[in-house]
N, C-alpha and C positions, 0 to 999 in steps of 0.2 A: 623110679628117677629115666630109665634108661627112657619114656615115654616121656617123659617130659621133655627132657636134654635133645630131642631124638622131633621134635616136636619146632621143641623152640629155634631149633637149629632150622627145619624148614621153613617156618614161617619167618625170623627175623625178626618182626620187629613187636616191639612191649611197648605196650601203654604205660607211662606214669599219671598215677590219679593220683595229685597231693593238694593238700587243704579242700577238697569237695567234700561238700554236706552230706553225710551219712543217707539222708535219702535219696538226694540226689547217683549215688553209685551204680543203681541197678540200673536207671534209664542210661548211665554213658556206657556202661558194657556195653548195655543195647545194639548202642547206638555205634560200637567202634564194631562190635560185627557182625553188622549188619553192614559196618564197608571192608571189613574182610578183617580188621586185627585178632587175633587169636590167643594172646596173650595181654596178660595185665596183671599188672601190682599197686596195689595201693602200700599206699606210704605209714607206716605203722603208728607213726604221731597224729592219725585221725582216727578221732572220737568212735569208736566204740568198735576197732582194724577188723577182731574178729569176729565181731555180728557182720561182719560185710561182707567180710571172705568165705563164711559158711551159706552165706545166703547167696552168693554170686556161686559158687562155687556145687550147693543144691541146682540153682537153675539151669545154670550152661553145661555142666559136666565138665566130658573131654571139647566141648566145644570151642568152648573156652577159658584158656587153662590163669589161674588166680594164684596170686603169689603177695607177699609183704614188702616192700621195701623201706628204704633207713634206718632196718634192724641192725639197732647196736651193737647187743649183747645176746647172750645164750637163752637165759630166762623168757628176753621177748620173742626171741626166734621160734622155741620153743612152742611157748604161747599159741601162737600162728601155724608151725603146722598143725595143732591138735584142731587147732578149729580150720582144717583145711590150704593152707594154700600150700601149693604144689612144686614151690622156689623161695629164697629166703635174698633179697640185697642186702646189700650193706657199705655203706660213703667207706669204707675202710677196710684194712684189713684185721682186724678180730679172731685172731687165731679161736679162740674158746670158740665162738659163732659158728664161725663152719665143719669143726668140728662137733658141734652139738648138731647141727644145720643134715651133719653125713649118717653118725648114731641113728634118727629117725630115714635116710637111705631119700633126702631130697636134696634138689638141687642148689648146690651156693655158690652167691654169686658176688665175691665181695669186691668193694672197688679200690684204683685200687690207680698211681698215676706212675711213678718211677721203675724200670726194671725192674729193679731191686723187690719196690715192695707187689710188681706183678707175678716175680718168681716165685717170690716168697705163700704170694699166697698160693699157688700153684702146686707149689713141694706139700701147705699141710690141706690140700686135697678140695682146692675148687675147681669145681668141674669151666667154667664161667669167670674169666673177669671185665669187670664192668674198668673200663679205662674213663674214669673220670676226676676232671672236670672234660670232655673229651674237645671241646671247643676255645679252653686253650693251647690246644697247640696244633690240634683241624687234624684230617684228614691222610695228612701225609707222617702223622707221628704215627700211627698204626702198620703202614709200611716199616717204618724204622728201627718201629721195637723185634717185628718180625724176624728182621735180618739177624737178630744174634738166637731171638726165642722165635723159634720157625713156630714150635710144634706146639703153643700156648693158645685157644683160643680166644682173641679179645673180641669183646664186646661195649661200640664208647656208650656213651648216657652223660647229655649235660651239653648245649651246642646244636647238637644234632637239628638237621628244620632239611625238609625242599632242596633245598637249596645245595646243600653235603650232604645227604643219607646215599644216595650212589656211590658218591665217592670213598667214602668210605668204606665198602663192601668193595670198592673195585680198589680197596691197598686193604684188601685182609679183613674185615670183619668178621666174624662172624653171624653176628643182631648187630641188634643196636635201640638201646632204650629211647621215646618218645615224648619228651616231659608238651610241655608249651607250647611248641609247635603242632601238637594233637588235641590237648588236651588244657582250654582255657579255663580253670578252673575261677578266674576271677570273673569271671564270664555268670550272670546268672543264665542261672540252668532252664531252656524254655524249647518250645518246637523248633520251633526259628537255629538256638544254636545245637541244638541235639545233631538237627540234620546236617548241621554246619559240621560237624566231627564225624558224621559219616562218612562226607564228599570229604573233606580230608582225609580221613584212613586210605578211600581209596586211594587218592592223589599220592601217598605214600604207597600202599602199592605196586601202585604202576611202576612208580620212580622206581622202585631195586627190582623190574619182573627180568629175568633175566641174568643178573647175575650172580 
């Protein structure tokens, strides 16, 4: 777990793959990796998500860390971990899911919004807290929460884009989740859209240099 958490804090950017066709996921992973994004979440509502996690893990090893997202219960967390997920993202604070994730030594990242939820998640063993949906509150919210809770690592997700990603880090975020601003799965996947993904990944990497 330590290595995964360390790499997440080092690379900072986590691509959120939601609504992708199964046959496109490896191509998306290659495009993102080429652009300098080394952490990828595949949402658990993706058909055959366990198979996809396993395929990405086998191809990339430590070069691209893959985890499961939108994990709502401990059973889904365990199945994803068995498939090779190195971290578990949840949209909410489900203490049983946190407990299951930590039982297997995997990085736990539940979603929370209020200071009470954030502290509750952390006290139950979460490694990072996904502040979600971050776009509702904006970058200054990270700084505000860190006033009374400076020891809790926060990762804004939802509404993070090229125009504000650096500001989130300047306000104290340790990582950021990037959804449709990086990977728009509503577009058909082609050589052109994959090249665009690589370029967008490079832009995000450039945007946070030195933070």
